[in-house]
C-alpha positions in Angstrom: 0.0 0.0 0.0 2.9 2.4 0.6 3.5 2.3 -3.2 0.0 3.7 -3.6 0.0 6.1 -0.7 3.1 7.8 0.8 1.4 8.1 4.3 2.9 5.0 5.9 6.4 5.8 4.8 6.3 9.4 5.9 4.9 8.3 9.3 7.7 5.8 9.7 10.3 8.4 8.8 8.9 10.9 11.3 8.8 8.3 14.1 12.3 7.2 13.4 13.5 10.8 13.6 12.1 10.9 17.1 14.0 7.8 18.1 11.6 5.0 17.3 12.8 1.8 15.5 10.3 1.2 12.7 10.1 -2.0 10.7 8.5 -2.2 7.3 6.0 -4.9 6.3 8.4 -7.9 6.5 6.6 -11.1 7.5 9.8 -13.1 8.0 10.7 -10.8 11.0 7.3 -11.2 12.7 7.8 -14.6 14.1 11.2 -13.8 15.8 10.6 -10.2 16.9 8.7 -8.8 19.9 7.2 -5.5 18.9 5.9 -2.7 21.2 3.3 -1.7 18.7 1.8 -2.6 15.4 0.3 0.1 13.2 -2.4 -0.9 10.8 -3.8 1.4 8.1 -6.3 -0.2 5.7 -7.2 -3.7 7.1 -10.1 -4.0 4.6 -7.5 -4.1 1.8 -6.8 -7.7 2.6 -10.5 -8.6 2.0 -11.3 -6.5 -1.0 -8.4 -7.1 -3.4 -7.3 -10.2 -5.4 -9.6 -13.1 -6.1 -12.1 -14.1 -3.5 -10.3 -17.3 -2.4 -7.0 -15.4 -2.1 -8.8 -12.6 -0.2 -10.1 -15.2 2.4 -6.6 -16.6 2.8 -5.0 -13.2 3.1 -7.6 -12.0 5.6 -7.1 -15.1 7.7 -3.3 -14.8 7.6 -3.3 -11.1 8.4 -5.5 -11.5 11.6 -3.7 -14.7 12.7 -0.4 -12.8 12.5 -1.8 -9.8 14.2 -3.2 -12.0 17.0 0.2 -13.6 17.4 2.0 -10.3 17.7 -0.5 -9.0 20.2 -0.1 -12.2 22.4 3.6 -11.4 22.4 2.9 -7.9 23.9 2.4 -5.6 20.9 -0.2 -2.9 21.1 -2.3 -2.6 18.0 -2.9 1.0 16.8 -5.2 1.6 13.9 -5.1 4.8 11.9 -8.7 5.3 10.7 -8.3 6.5 7.1 -11.9 5.4 6.3 -14.7 5.1 8.9 -16.6 2.6 6.8 -15.4 0.4 3.9 -15.3 2.1 0.5 -16.2 -1.2 -1.2 -19.6 -2.8 -1.4 -18.8 -6.3 -2.5 -17.8 -9.4 -0.4 -20.1 -8.4 2.5 -19.5 -11.4 4.6 -15.7 -11.3 4.4 -15.7 -7.5 5.1 -18.0 -8.0 8.1 -15.6 -10.6 9.5 -12.7 -8.3 8.8 -14.5 -5.4 10.6 -15.2 -7.5 13.7 -11.7 -8.9 13.9 -10.2 -5.4 13.5 -12.4 -4.0 16.3 -11.5 -7.0 18.6 -7.8 -6.6 18.1 -7.4 -2.8 18.0 -6.2 -1.1 21.3 -6.0 2.5 20.1 -7.6 4.4 17.2 -6.0 7.5 15.6 -8.4 9.7 13.6 -7.4 12.1 10.9 -10.1 14.7 11.4 -12.7 15.7 13.9 -15.5 14.8 11.5 -14.2 11.3 11.0 -14.1 10.8 14.7 -17.7 11.9 15.0 -18.8 9.7 12.2 -16.9 6.7 13.8 -18.6 7.3 17.1 -22.0 7.4 15.5 -21.2 4.2 13.4 -19.5 2.2 16.2 -20.6 3.7 19.5 -19.4 0.6 21.4 -15.8 1.4 20.2 -15.9 5.2 20.9 -13.4 6.3 23.6 -12.2 9.6 24.8 -8.6 8.2 25.0 -8.4 7.8 21.2 -6.2 10.4 19.4 -7.4 12.9 16.8 -4.5 14.2 14.6 -5.4 16.0 11.4 -3.9 14.5 8.2 -0.4 16.0 7.7 0.8 17.6 4.5 3.1 15.8 2.0 6.0 18.3 1.9 8.4 15.6 3.0 7.5 13.7 -0.2 6.5 16.3 -2.8 8.9 18.4 -4.8 8.7 22.2 -4.7 5.6 23.3 -6.6 6.2 24.9 -10.0 5.1 28.5 -10.6 3.9 27.8 -14.2 0.5 29.4 -14.8 -2.4 27.1 -15.9 -2.5 26.6 -19.6 -6.2 27.5 -19.5 -9.0 28.2 -17.1 -10.2 24.6 -16.7 -11.3 22.6 -13.8 -9.4 19.3 -13.2 -10.2 16.0 -11.6 -6.9 14.1 -10.8 -6.2 10.7 -9.4 -7.6 7.2 -9.4 -11.2 7.0 -10.5 -13.3 5.1 -7.9 -17.0 4.9 -7.2 -16.8 6.7 -3.8 -15.1 9.7 -5.5 -18.4 10.6 -7.2 -17.1 11.5 -10.6 -20.2 9.9 -12.3 -22.6 12.1 -10.3 -20.4 15.1 -11.0 -20.4 14.5 -14.8 -24.2 14.1 -14.7 -24.5 17.5 -13.0 -22.0 19.0 -15.5 -24.2 17.9 -18.4 -27.5 18.9 -16.6 -26.2 22.4 -15.9 -24.5 22.7 -19.2 -21.3 24.0 -17.6 -19.2 26.0 -20.0 -15.9 25.7 -18.1 -13.7 23.0 -19.6 -13.2 19.9 -17.4 -10.0 17.8 -17.6 -9.9 14.3 -16.1 -6.4 12.8 -15.5 -6.7 9.4 -13.9 -7.4 5.7 -14.5 -10.2 3.4 -13.4 -9.5 -0.2 -12.5 -13.1 -1.2 -12.7 -14.1 -1.8 -16.4 -17.8 -1.4 -15.7 -17.4 1.9 -13.9 -14.9 3.1 -16.5 -17.6 2.5 -19.2 -20.1 4.4 -17.1 -17.7 7.4 -16.9 -17.1 7.3 -20.7 -20.8 7.2 -21.4 -21.4 10.2 -19.1 -18.6 12.1 -20.7 -20.1 11.5 -24.1 -23.5 12.7 -22.9 -21.9 15.8 -21.4 -20.2 16.6 -24.7 -23.5 16.2 -26.5 -24.9 18.8 -24.1 -22.2 21.2 -25.2 -19.6 20.6 -22.4 -15.9 20.5 -23.0 -14.4 17.4 -21.3 -11.1 15.7 -21.8 -10.2 12.3 -20.2 -6.5 11.4 -20.1 -6.9 7.8 -19.1 -3.7 7.0 -17.1 -2.3 6.9 -13.6 0.3 9.7 -13.0 3.1 9.0 -10.6 3.5 11.0 -7.3 5.9 13.6 -8.8 3.9 14.2 -11.9 0.7 14.4 -9.8 2.4 17.3 -7.9 3.2 19.1 -11.1 -0.3 18.6 -12.5 -1.9 20.0 -9.3 0.6 23.0 -9.1 -0.3 23.9 -12.7 -4.1 23.7 -12.3 -6.5 26.6 -12.0 -8.6 24.5 -9.6 -9.1 20.8 -8.6 -12.5 19.2 -8.0 -13.1 16.6 -5.3 -16.8 15.5 -5.9 -16.6 12.7 -3.3 -19.8 11.0 -2.1 -18.1 10.0 1.2 -14.9 11.3 2.8 -13.5 11.3 6.3 -10.0 12.5 5.6 -8.4 13.6 2.4 -4.7 13.5 1.7 -5.5 14.8 -1.8 -7.2 17.9 -0.4 -4.1 18.6 1.8 -1.8 18.0 -1.2 -3.8 20.4 -3.4 -3.7 23.1 -0.8 0.0 22.5 -0.3 0.5 23.7 -3.9 -1.7 26.8 -3.3 -4.3 25.5 -5.7 -8.0 26.2 -5.0 -10.5 23.3 -4.4 -14.1 22.7 -5.5 -15.6 20.1 -3.2 -18.8 18.3 -2.5 -20.6 19.6 0.5 -19.3 17.1 3.1 -18.4 17.6 6.8 -14.7 17.1 6.2 -14.4 19.8 3.6 -16.5 22.2 5.7 -14.1 21.4 8.6 -11.0 22.3 6.5 -12.8 25.3 5.1 -13.0 26.7 8.6 -9.2 26.9 8.6 -8.4 27.9 5.1 -11.4 30.1 4.1 -11.9 30.8 0.4 -9.3 28.1 -0.7 -12.2 25.6 -0.5 -15.6 26.1 -2.2 -18.4 23.6 -1.8 -21.3 23.1 -4.1 -24.8 21.9 -3.3 -25.7 18.2 -3.8 -28.3 19.0 -6.5 -25.8 21.1 -8.5 -28.1 24.1 -8.5 -25.2 26.4 -7.7 -22.5 24.5 -9.6 -22.0 27.0 -12.4 -21.6 29.9 -10.0 -19.3 28.0 -7.7 -17.1 26.8 -10.5 -16.8 30.3 -11.8 -15.9 31.5 -8.3 -13.2 28.9 -7.8 -11.6 29.1 -11.2 -11.3 32.9 -11.0 -10.3 33.1 -7.4 -7.9 36.0 -6.8 -5.5 35.2 -3.9 -5.4 38.0 -1.3 -2.4 38.3 1.1 -4.6 37.5 4.1 -5.8 34.3 2.3 -2.2 33.3 1.5 -1.3 33.9 5.2 -4.3 31.9 6.4 -3.3 28.9 4.2 0.4 29.1 5.2 -0.5 29.1 8.9 -2.8 26.1 8.4 -0.1 24.1 6.5 2.5 25.0 9.2 0.3 23.2 11.7 0.3 20.0 9.7 4.0 19.0 9.9 4.9 15.3 10.2 7.0 16.0 13.3 4.0 17.5 15.1 1.9 14.5 13.9 4.5 12.0 15.2 4.7 13.8 18.5 0.9 13.5 19.0 1.0 9.9 17.6 3.4 8.9 20.4 0.4 9.2 22.7 -1.2 6.3 21.0 2.0 4.2 21.4 2.5 4.9 25.1 
């Protein structure tokens, strides 16, 4: 997973800089090493990827190993990236995964106040005042310095993997329905052939309605992703569910404005960054006006200072310092 998301590696680096010894995912070491703590990020990954028989085997092996490490004295700390599963298949296996995760976890670390509230509402029996809430850090330790190249044109961009929970299908339908004149550029790949076909159909319908939409069907690497974001007029995050967003932090890190679905997390970030985040109504009734606002957003000094102050509070060192409380 670290190849897909830099979060685990950046956390490991920040903990090591504070004197912790951190081991990567190396199963051969597990049987002969006694750990103080085991950090888990996405336990549902073992149950929702690969073929179903392999997923059952991987789920069993993962929780058997986790149980063994806990019996040897390890504390299990789970970072809650997603309050609920983002997949809707393999319900029985996911339910087993969820139960075992809850049974084995000693401490939860939440990446936003809104995700903690959603978790407490979803799993009240697991809610505890002792759990940590540490907002998702920025990616400056990973990303290159942003470029200062101006956007080629005043277009809105969707960047990254195309997945159902990100709501691109609904957004494209609203684009066509409202006959949005602003060009939309999609840079990302969809691993689900059926959903990819749906996206293409919606793009065709939006074009028939007079919208200008381009789809660059590929998966940009981390460094290229940074460049794309830095050169964008604005990025859209039309998610249907979201409890934390490394992408939102990454976009703001490059001083690029965001257009977001009206979700608690984005409202929470908006309280700290002001006009850098613009939310649109679920029915799309204000979509044209909000797109025009975010595309032509003129940065004032007070807005730049607000964003800088916010990002300065999201360092990996401060996150690691708070995270030590979950390891104590």
